C-alpha positions as CSV (number, residue, x, y, z in Angstrom):
1,M,317.1,-16.1,110.2
2,K,315.1,-15.5,106.7
3,K,314.4,-11.7,108.1
4,N,315.0,-8.2,107.6
5,L,318.2,-9.4,105.0
6,L,320.4,-7.0,104.3
7,V,321.5,-7.0,100.8
8,V,325.6,-6.9,100.6
9,A,328.3,-7.0,97.8
10,A,330.5,-9.2,95.0
11,A,334.5,-9.3,94.3
12,I,335.7,-8.6,91.1
13,M,337.8,-11.5,89.2
14,G,341.3,-10.8,88.3
15,L,341.5,-8.3,91.7
16,A,340.7,-10.7,94.0
17,A,343.4,-12.2,96.4
18,C,344.6,-15.6,96.7
19,L,342.8,-16.0,100.7
20,T,345.8,-18.6,101.6
21,S,347.6,-17.0,103.5
22,L,344.5,-15.1,105.1
23,S,345.1,-15.4,109.0
24,A,342.6,-17.3,111.4
25,Q,340.9,-15.6,114.1
26,T,340.7,-17.0,117.7
27,P,336.8,-15.8,118.8
28,P,335.8,-15.2,122.5
29,Q,334.0,-18.1,124.6
30,A,329.7,-17.9,124.4
31,L,327.1,-19.0,126.3
32,F,324.6,-21.1,123.7
33,G,321.4,-22.1,124.7
34,I,319.0,-25.0,123.5
35,T,315.1,-24.9,123.6
36,L,313.7,-27.1,124.5
37,F,310.5,-28.5,122.3
38,G,311.5,-24.9,120.3
39,N,314.7,-26.8,118.5
40,E,316.8,-23.0,118.5
41,L,320.3,-22.3,119.0
42,V,320.3,-19.7,121.1
43,L,322.8,-17.3,121.9
44,I,322.7,-15.9,125.6
45,D,324.3,-12.6,127.2
46,P,325.9,-14.4,131.2
47,A,325.8,-10.7,131.9
48,T,322.8,-9.7,131.3
49,G,320.6,-13.1,131.4
50,A,319.5,-11.7,128.0
51,A,319.2,-14.5,124.8
52,T,318.5,-14.0,121.5
53,S,317.9,-16.9,118.7
54,I,321.0,-18.0,116.3
55,G,318.2,-20.2,113.9
56,S,316.8,-23.2,114.3
57,L,317.4,-26.9,114.2
58,G,315.4,-28.2,111.7
59,E,313.9,-31.4,113.4
60,P,312.6,-32.0,116.8
61,V,314.6,-32.8,119.7
62,T,312.9,-32.5,122.9
63,G,315.7,-32.6,126.5
64,S,318.0,-32.4,124.9
65,G,320.7,-31.1,126.8
66,L,324.0,-29.6,125.4
67,A,327.5,-30.2,125.7
68,T,330.6,-29.2,123.9
69,R,334.1,-30.9,121.8
70,G,336.7,-29.6,120.2
71,N,334.5,-25.9,119.5
72,K,332.1,-28.5,118.6
73,L,328.7,-28.2,119.8
74,Y,326.4,-31.4,120.5
75,T,323.2,-32.9,121.9
76,Y,321.0,-35.7,122.4
77,N,318.0,-36.7,120.4
78,P,315.8,-39.6,122.3
79,T,313.8,-39.7,119.2
80,K,316.4,-40.9,117.1
81,N,318.4,-42.0,119.7
82,A,321.1,-40.2,118.8
83,I,323.8,-37.7,119.5
84,Q,324.2,-35.0,117.4
85,E,326.4,-32.1,115.9
86,I,324.9,-28.4,115.9
87,S,326.5,-25.4,113.6
88,R,327.2,-22.7,115.9
89,V,327.1,-20.6,113.1
90,S,323.2,-21.4,112.0
91,G,322.1,-24.1,114.4
92,K,321.1,-26.9,112.5
93,V,322.1,-30.9,112.9
94,L,325.0,-31.3,110.7
95,R,325.2,-34.7,112.0
96,D,324.1,-37.8,113.3
97,I,325.8,-40.3,116.0
98,P,323.8,-42.9,116.7
99,L,324.1,-44.8,119.8
100,V,325.0,-48.3,120.3
101,G,324.2,-50.0,123.1
102,V,321.1,-47.9,125.1
103,T,318.0,-47.3,123.8
104,G,314.4,-46.2,124.9
105,L,315.7,-43.3,127.4
106,K,312.8,-40.9,128.5
107,G,312.6,-37.4,130.5
108,E,314.1,-34.7,130.5
109,G,318.2,-35.7,131.1
110,D,321.1,-33.8,129.8
111,L,323.9,-35.0,128.5
112,A,328.3,-34.0,129.1
113,I,331.7,-34.5,127.6
114,R,334.9,-34.7,130.1
115,P,336.9,-31.9,129.0
116,S,340.0,-33.8,130.0
117,D,339.4,-36.9,127.1
118,G,336.5,-36.3,125.2
119,V,334.7,-39.7,126.7
120,G,330.5,-38.7,126.6
121,F,328.2,-39.0,130.1
122,L,324.3,-38.6,129.3
123,F,321.9,-39.1,132.0
124,S,317.9,-39.8,131.6
125,P,315.6,-40.1,134.9
126,L,313.3,-42.2,132.7
127,N,313.7,-45.9,130.8
128,A,311.3,-46.9,127.2
129,S,309.1,-48.3,129.9
130,A,308.7,-44.6,131.7
131,Q,310.3,-46.1,134.8
132,P,311.8,-43.5,136.8
133,T,315.0,-45.4,136.5
134,N,317.8,-42.5,136.5
135,D,320.0,-44.1,134.9
136,F,323.3,-43.2,133.8
137,Y,325.8,-43.2,130.4
138,T,328.9,-43.1,129.1
139,F,329.5,-42.8,125.6
140,N,332.1,-42.4,122.3
141,V,331.0,-39.5,120.8
142,G,332.9,-40.6,117.9
143,T,331.8,-43.9,117.4
144,G,328.3,-43.8,119.7
145,I,329.2,-46.7,121.7
146,A,327.4,-46.1,125.7
147,S,327.1,-48.4,128.5
148,R,324.8,-48.2,131.3
149,L,327.6,-47.4,134.5
150,G,324.7,-47.0,137.3
151,T,322.2,-44.7,138.6
152,T,322.4,-41.4,139.4
153,G,319.8,-42.6,142.9
154,V,318.1,-39.1,142.4
155,A,316.2,-37.7,138.8
156,L,319.1,-35.1,137.6
157,H,317.9,-32.1,135.1
158,A,321.6,-30.9,134.0
159,L,324.8,-32.0,133.7
160,A,328.2,-30.3,134.0
161,F,332.0,-30.5,133.9
162,R,334.4,-27.8,136.0
163,S,337.9,-27.1,134.9
164,D,339.4,-29.8,137.0
165,G,337.6,-32.3,136.3
166,A,334.2,-32.7,137.8
167,L,331.1,-33.2,137.1
168,F,328.1,-31.2,138.5
169,A,324.4,-32.0,138.2
170,L,321.1,-30.2,139.2
171,A,318.6,-31.8,140.8
172,K,314.3,-30.8,140.9
173,G,312.5,-32.9,143.3
174,D,314.9,-31.2,145.9
175,S,316.2,-28.2,144.3
176,S,320.0,-29.1,144.9
177,L,323.1,-29.1,143.3
178,Y,325.1,-32.2,143.5
179,T,328.2,-34.2,141.7
180,V,328.5,-37.1,140.7
181,N,330.6,-40.2,140.5
182,Q,331.9,-41.0,137.0
183,T,332.8,-44.1,137.6
184,T,329.4,-45.5,139.5
185,G,326.9,-42.4,138.5
186,A,326.0,-42.3,142.3
187,A,325.2,-38.4,142.9
188,Q,326.7,-36.7,146.0
189,A,324.6,-33.6,147.0
190,V,326.0,-30.7,147.5
191,G,324.2,-28.1,149.2
192,N,320.2,-26.8,148.7
193,L,320.0,-23.8,146.2
194,G,317.9,-21.9,148.4
195,L,314.6,-22.1,146.1
196,K,311.3,-23.9,146.4
197,P,311.5,-27.5,145.5
198,G,310.4,-28.7,141.9
199,S,311.6,-25.2,140.5
200,P,312.1,-26.3,136.6
201,I,315.9,-26.6,136.5
202,G,316.8,-26.4,132.6
203,A,320.5,-26.5,132.1
204,L,323.9,-26.1,133.7
205,A,327.5,-24.7,132.3
206,F,330.6,-23.6,133.8
207,G,332.5,-20.4,132.3
208,P,335.2,-18.6,132.3
209,N,337.2,-18.9,136.0
210,D,334.9,-22.3,136.1
211,V,331.9,-20.3,137.4
212,L,328.4,-22.0,137.5
213,Y,325.3,-20.8,135.3
214,A,322.3,-22.4,135.3
215,S,319.1,-22.0,134.1
216,I,316.6,-22.3,136.4
217,D,312.2,-21.5,136.3
218,D,313.1,-19.4,132.5
219,R,316.2,-17.4,134.2
220,L,319.6,-17.3,134.8
221,Y,321.4,-18.1,137.8
222,T,325.5,-18.3,139.4
223,I,325.7,-21.6,141.4
224,N,328.3,-21.5,143.9
225,T,330.0,-25.1,144.1
226,A,330.8,-25.0,147.7
227,T,327.3,-24.3,149.0
228,G,324.9,-24.9,146.3
229,A,323.0,-21.7,146.5
230,A,321.7,-20.1,143.9
231,T,322.0,-16.3,142.2
232,V,319.6,-15.0,139.8
233,V,321.7,-13.1,137.6
234,S,318.8,-11.4,135.6
235,Q,315.2,-10.7,135.5
236,T,315.6,-10.9,132.1
237,V,313.4,-14.4,131.3
238,L,315.3,-17.1,129.4
239,D,311.8,-17.5,127.5
240,F,310.9,-18.5,123.3
241,G,307.0,-18.7,123.7
242,F,306.4,-22.4,125.3
243,S,309.6,-23.2,124.7
244,S,312.4,-22.9,127.9
245,V,316.0,-23.3,127.7
246,S,317.3,-26.3,128.3
247,G,320.9,-27.1,127.7
248,L,323.3,-24.7,128.1
249,V,327.4,-24.5,127.1
250,F,330.4,-22.3,126.9
251,S,332.2,-23.2,123.9
252,L,333.6,-21.1,121.2
253,G,331.4,-18.2,119.0
254,A,331.4,-19.0,115.3
255,G,330.4,-16.7,112.4
256,T,330.3,-16.3,109.0
257,V,329.6,-13.6,106.3
258,R,326.2,-14.6,105.7
259,N,325.0,-11.7,103.0
260,M,326.6,-9.3,100.3
261,A,325.8,-6.9,98.0
262,A,327.1,-3.4,96.5
263,R,325.0,-0.1,95.4
264,V,326.4,0.5,92.0
265,A,324.9,3.2,89.2
266,V,324.9,0.5,86.4
267,G,326.2,2.1,83.3
268,T,326.5,0.6,79.7
269,N,329.6,-1.0,77.9
270,E,332.4,-0.8,80.5
271,R,330.1,0.6,83.0
272,V,328.1,-2.1,83.6
273,G,328.0,-3.4,87.8
274,I,330.7,-6.5,88.2
275,G,330.9,-7.6,90.4
276,G,332.6,-11.2,92.2
277,F,333.1,-13.6,95.3
278,I,335.4,-16.3,96.2
279,I,334.1,-19.4,98.0
280,R,336.3,-21.9,100.6
281,G,335.5,-24.6,101.3
282,T,333.9,-27.8,101.0
283,P,331.0,-28.9,100.9
284,A,330.5,-27.0,97.4
285,K,328.1,-24.1,98.7
286,T,324.4,-22.9,97.6
287,V,323.9,-18.9,96.6
288,V,321.0,-17.0,95.6
289,L,322.2,-14.4,93.1
290,R,319.7,-11.6,92.5
291,G,319.5,-8.3,90.1
292,V,317.7,-5.6,92.3
293,G,316.3,-2.0,90.5
294,P,312.5,-1.4,90.0
295,S,312.6,-2.0,94.1
296,I,314.8,0.4,95.1
297,T,312.5,3.2,96.9
298,T,315.3,5.1,98.2
299,V,317.1,7.0,95.3
300,P,315.9,7.9,92.0
301,G,317.0,6.5,88.3
302,T,316.7,3.0,89.5
303,L,317.6,0.3,86.8
304,A,314.3,-0.5,85.5
305,D,315.3,-3.8,84.1
306,P,317.7,-5.2,85.8
307,L,319.6,-8.2,84.2
308,I,322.0,-10.4,85.9
309,E,325.3,-13.5,84.2
310,L,327.4,-15.2,86.5
311,F,330.8,-16.4,84.9
312,D,332.9,-18.7,86.6
313,S,337.0,-18.2,87.1
314,Q,337.5,-19.3,83.6
315,R,334.7,-16.3,82.0
316,R,332.4,-18.9,81.1
317,L,329.2,-18.6,81.3
318,I,326.9,-20.4,83.8
319,A,323.9,-18.9,83.4
320,L,321.9,-15.7,83.4
321,N,318.5,-14.2,84.1
322,D,316.2,-11.5,83.2
323,D,313.1,-12.0,84.7
324,H,313.5,-13.9,87.8
325,T,309.6,-15.7,87.1
326,S,311.5,-17.2,84.4
327,N,313.2,-19.7,87.0
328,S,312.4,-23.4,87.0
329,A,309.6,-24.4,89.5
330,A,312.2,-25.8,91.8
331,D,314.4,-22.4,91.6
332,M,311.6,-20.9,92.8
333,A,310.6,-22.3,95.0
334,Q,313.6,-22.5,96.6
335,I,314.4,-18.8,96.7
336,K,310.6,-18.7,97.7
337,S,311.8,-20.5,101.4
338,L,314.8,-18.5,101.5
339,G,312.3,-15.7,101.6
340,L,314.4,-14.2,99.2
341,T,311.6,-13.6,96.0
342,P,312.6,-10.4,94.4
343,Q,309.7,-8.4,95.0
344,N,309.2,-6.5,91.3
345,L,308.8,-8.8,88.2
346,K,311.7,-7.3,86.3
347,E,314.6,-8.2,89.0
348,S,316.7,-10.7,88.3
349,A,317.6,-13.8,90.2
350,L,319.8,-17.1,90.3
351,I,320.4,-20.3,92.9
352,R,323.0,-22.3,91.9
353,T,325.4,-24.3,94.1
354,L,328.9,-24.1,93.1
355,D,332.4,-25.7,94.4
356,A,335.3,-23.8,95.6
357,G,336.6,-21.4,93.9
358,N,336.1,-17.3,91.9
359,Y,332.8,-16.4,90.4
360,T,332.3,-13.1,88.7
361,V,328.2,-11.5,88.5
362,H,327.2,-8.5,85.5
363,I,324.3,-6.8,86.4
364,R,322.7,-4.7,83.4
365,G,319.7,-3.0,82.1
366,A,318.2,-6.7,80.1
367,D,316.7,-3.0,77.4
368,G,320.5,-1.7,77.9
369,G,318.7,0.7,80.8
370,T,320.6,2.3,82.6
371,G,320.1,3.4,86.4
372,V,320.4,2.8,90.0
373,G,321.0,-1.3,91.2
374,L,321.9,-3.7,93.3
375,V,324.0,-6.9,92.8
376,E,323.6,-9.5,96.0
377,I,325.1,-12.7,97.0
378,Y,323.4,-14.7,99.8
379,D,324.9,-18.1,101.4
380,A,322.1,-20.0,101.6
381,S,324.2,-23.5,102.8
382,I,325.0,-21.2,106.0
383,G,327.1,-24.0,108.5
384,S,328.0,-26.2,105.5
385,G,331.7,-26.0,106.7
386,S,331.8,-23.5,103.0
387,S,332.4,-20.2,103.5
388,L,331.8,-16.8,101.2
389,A,335.7,-15.7,101.7
390,N,336.2,-12.3,99.3
391,I,333.9,-10.6,97.5
392,S,334.0,-7.2,95.7
393,S,332.2,-4.9,93.6
394,R,333.0,-2.6,90.8
395,G,330.8,0.7,90.0
396,F,331.0,4.5,88.4
397,V,331.4,6.4,91.9
398,G,329.8,9.5,91.6
399,T,327.9,11.4,93.9
400,G,324.8,12.3,95.7
401,N,323.4,9.2,95.5
402,N,325.6,7.9,93.1
403,I,328.4,6.9,94.9
404,L,329.4,3.4,95.3
405,I,327.9,1.7,98.4
406,G,328.8,-2.3,100.1
407,G,327.6,-3.5,102.3
408,L,327.2,-7.4,104.5
409,I,325.5,-9.1,107.3
410,V,328.0,-11.0,109.6
411,S,325.6,-14.1,111.2
412,G,326.2,-16.8,114.1
413,S,327.4,-15.9,117.5
414,A,331.3,-14.4,116.9
415,A,332.7,-11.0,115.1
416,Q,334.5,-11.5,112.4
417,R,337.6,-10.2,111.2
418,V,337.2,-8.8,107.5
419,V,339.7,-6.2,105.5
420,V,337.5,-3.8,103.8
421,R,338.8,-1.7,100.7
422,A,338.3,0.9,98.0
423,I,340.2,0.4,94.7
424,G,340.2,3.0,92.8
425,P,344.1,3.7,90.8
426,D,345.4,0.5,91.1
427,L,342.4,-0.9,88.3
428,A,344.8,1.3,86.0
429,T,346.6,-1.9,86.0
430,F,343.9,-3.6,84.3
431,N,343.3,-1.6,82.5
432,V,340.1,0.0,83.2
433,P,339.0,3.3,82.2
434,N,338.6,6.3,84.5
435,P,339.3,5.1,87.3
436,L,338.4,6.6,90.4
437,Q,341.3,8.8,91.7
438,D,341.1,8.9,95.4
439,P,339.0,6.9,96.8
440,F,337.8,7.9,100.7
441,L,336.3,4.8,102.7
442,D,333.2,5.2,105.5
443,I,332.2,2.1,106.7
444,R,328.9,2.3,109.2
445,D,326.8,-0.1,110.8
446,A,322.9,-0.2,111.4
447,N,322.0,3.1,112.4
448,G,324.1,4.5,110.6
449,T,326.6,5.1,112.7
450,S,330.5,5.5,111.1
451,L,332.6,3.3,112.6
452,G,335.7,4.7,110.2
453,T,336.9,6.4,107.7
454,N,340.4,6.2,105.6
455,D,341.5,8.1,102.4
456,N,344.6,6.4,102.2
457,F,345.8,3.2,103.7
458,G,349.2,4.1,104.6
459,T,347.2,6.5,106.8
460,G,345.4,3.2,109.0
461,G,347.5,2.4,111.7
462,Q,347.4,-1.6,109.8
463,T,349.6,-1.7,107.4
464,A,351.5,-4.8,108.9
465,E,348.3,-6.7,109.3
466,L,347.3,-5.7,105.6
467,A,350.5,-6.4,104.3
468,A,350.8,-9.8,106.8
469,N,347.2,-10.6,104.4
470,G,349.1,-10.0,101.4
471,L,346.3,-7.2,100.9
472,T,348.0,-4.3,100.7
473,P,347.2,-2.2,97.7
474,G,349.3,-1.3,94.8
475,D,348.9,3.2,95.1
476,S,348.9,4.7,98.7
477,R,345.7,6.6,97.5
478,N,343.5,3.8,97.4
479,S,341.9,3.4,101.1
480,A,341.3,0.2,103.3
481,L,340.3,-0.2,107.4
482,I,340.1,-3.4,109.2
483,R,337.8,-4.0,111.9
484,D,336.0,-6.6,114.0
485,F,332.6,-6.8,112.5
486,P,329.6,-8.5,115.6
487,P,326.4,-10.4,113.8
488,G,324.3,-7.6,112.7
489,N,324.6,-5.3,109.7
490,Y,327.2,-2.8,108.1
491,T,327.4,-0.9,105.1
492,A,330.8,0.4,103.0
493,L,330.8,4.2,101.4
494,V,332.9,5.0,98.8
495,R,333.1,7.9,97.3
496,G,336.1,10.3,96.0
497,A,338.2,12.3,99.2
498,N,337.5,15.6,97.1
499,P,335.4,17.8,98.4
500,T,334.3,19.3,94.9
501,G,332.9,14.9,93.7
502,S,336.3,13.7,91.7
503,T,334.0,10.5,90.1
504,G,335.1,7.6,88.0
505,V,335.3,3.2,88.7
506,A,336.1,1.9,92.0
507,L,336.1,-0.8,93.7
508,V,334.8,-1.6,97.2
509,E,335.7,-5.3,98.4
510,F,335.7,-7.7,101.6
511,F,337.7,-10.0,102.2
512,N,337.4,-12.3,105.5
513,L,340.0,-13.1,107.6
514,T,337.7,-14.9,110.1
515,T,337.7,-19.0,108.6
516,D,336.1,-20.6,111.6
517,N,332.8,-20.7,110.3
518,Q,330.9,-24.0,111.2
């Protein structure tokens, strides 16, 4: 999760919009998996069986299964004897819910939560003495109170509820599909999967339209609930090293804007690079800020010795850093653990935990120097509940390599709906000298493919949604686009619309409209 981090941008204070009106978006259902021994949350394409990692749980969880309730993900940790909530964005364990009334469960069991009332069910093939008792339990996901219902009579390895409340299970021993009595735990055979007995059973999940999916022998299958017959979706192997997928569930996806930055032509006085960002929600968010110059090798004339300064909403200086090695040993270790140590000794970095609110970052030459620099912000506490909701960056827009470039990374399991704006003429209202008179916006993906351009925001066909979110620019010459950004890397290029190359000071802004980031 720390690799291939794209630099991305921050939002200027004073033009940061009020976010209370931003509309929440409902992401689509996603197929989540959890790996056995590898302790990763993964995202699986139900059409192809292809899987990608979302992130590590951060602790060992063996034979745990996966269940959902209220768009939250839960697993069972037999080592802790606890139900655990998992972030859909980062994969990290958010909290433990200790089980009360049951201890010592062993083996590769599973759990499922009934959609109608949230009652949880847990199966374990072995007891504390490793005897094959095939016990069946019910539990309360809120309190953790559990009680034994009985025995299934057969070693089950996967559980899943259909939308009508029927509980299905798979057994490895006879390679068959079963239904389970939710009062006694007794299992009733439906039919054979058509696979050899003993085939490794990983997990079971009902998807849209009550299609039953299963992870069997590290491949994705669909199961006929009337006959038990299994049909392979793809020969793609659901395998992460030695750790295969052992839990499946469909739940709403969630995502967040993870990293943001802007590349600016840093000058002096009013032409220093200025960025700002808004943190929304609780708890306080840990962020890493960086000022990068010498390690930018793609353009000439980089800022030789960047210095960054962090201000709060009252314009009080919170922290500054010239060379990142001047940080405390503890801060340096934390930055290093996130894979965010700058490449050059002259580059700057800060790590801070900040409450919800508005913040501003300045990047300038420590020695009064000028050149192309990057101001960056990284979310170091993804999936915690709080989020980076708005970022902007102000810089001088020149021509050629000296245009203003912003970017963002979306991470997690669902697209984020984001407003991207290029603001020039409105800056005159804030007494910013030499504003860019006619900004032009071009959004591109990680391959450099343009996802949309806009000159004047009124021509984009999205004025109603801009207005509904309180994000209509003041001057008609400003640019804006609204897009759904799936997880990935994106850039926003801002230049003058005049083909001969108009110049001036401009803002590039990102407003995240999606609020589900857990």
